[in-house]
N, C-alpha and C positions, 0 to 999 in steps of 0.2 A: 601552415598547420593543417593537418587532416581533420575533417569533422568527426566527432564521436557520436555514436548512436546509443543513446540511453534508452531505457524502457520506462514509460509512464504507466503506472498502474492506477486506474481510477475505480473507486468503489462508490456504489450507491447504497445507502443505509436504509433500514426500516425507519418509519417516521418517529418512533419513540426511542431512538438510539441512546440518547443521553440517560434515560431512565433504565434501559435494559443492559447497557454495556458494563456496568460496575463489576459483576463477578468475573469478567473476562479481560478487563482493561489491563491489569498488571501483566498478564501473560502476553497479551497483544503487544504492549509497549516493550516488553523485555525482548521479544523476537526482533522488533524493529531496531532496538538499541544495539543488539548483538550484530545485526547486519550492518549497521552504521559503523560500528567499531571495526568491523572487518573490511570496510570500504565498499561494500556491495550496495548499500542504500545511501544516497546523498542527502535526502531530506524527505520528510513526511509530515502530513498534517491534515486536519479536518477542513472541509470546504462548506461554504454556505453559512448563513446566519438567519434562521437557526441551522444547525448542522444537518446536511443532507447526504454527505459523502466524505471521501478522503482522496488524497493524491499522494502517491509514493513514487519518488524518483529513484530508479535503480541505475547504478553505474552500468556501463556496457556489459551485457551478459547475454546468455542464452534465454530467449523468451520462455522456454520450458521451465527454467529455474523459477521464473516469476509465477507461473501457473502452479508449481509445486508449493511455493510460499503461500499462495492463496488457500489452497486446499488444507494446509496445516494451520492457517490463521485461526485463533480461537474465536474471533468474530464470525468467520465463515462457518466454522463448525457449530456455532450457537444459532445460526440462522439470522444474524444481524445484517448480513450483506445481501441485498436483494439482486444486485447485478454487479458485474465487474468486467473490465476490459484492460488489456495491456497493449499499448501501441508504441512503436518505435518513435523516438524523438531525436532527430539529428541536430546536434548543437553545433552552430557555426561560429559563434562568438561568445 
């Protein structure tokens, strides 16, 4: 079996993300749900306790597509994401 290269998208959030995300959360989750239904996102969720960021696992795709997703993400547009990076992840098992 050939390894597949997924894309891991890692977000870092503002410190008060839980208080500030409410007006944007529904649209943010709707985008992720649509991509999951299309098979383009495999899983996504917040990281840290308290929440400091998020991790989104994209199915094999063009990294440009991931960058375009970020720029259209309501959290990014609202300034809730302080940093992000997308890295290839080669899944072997």
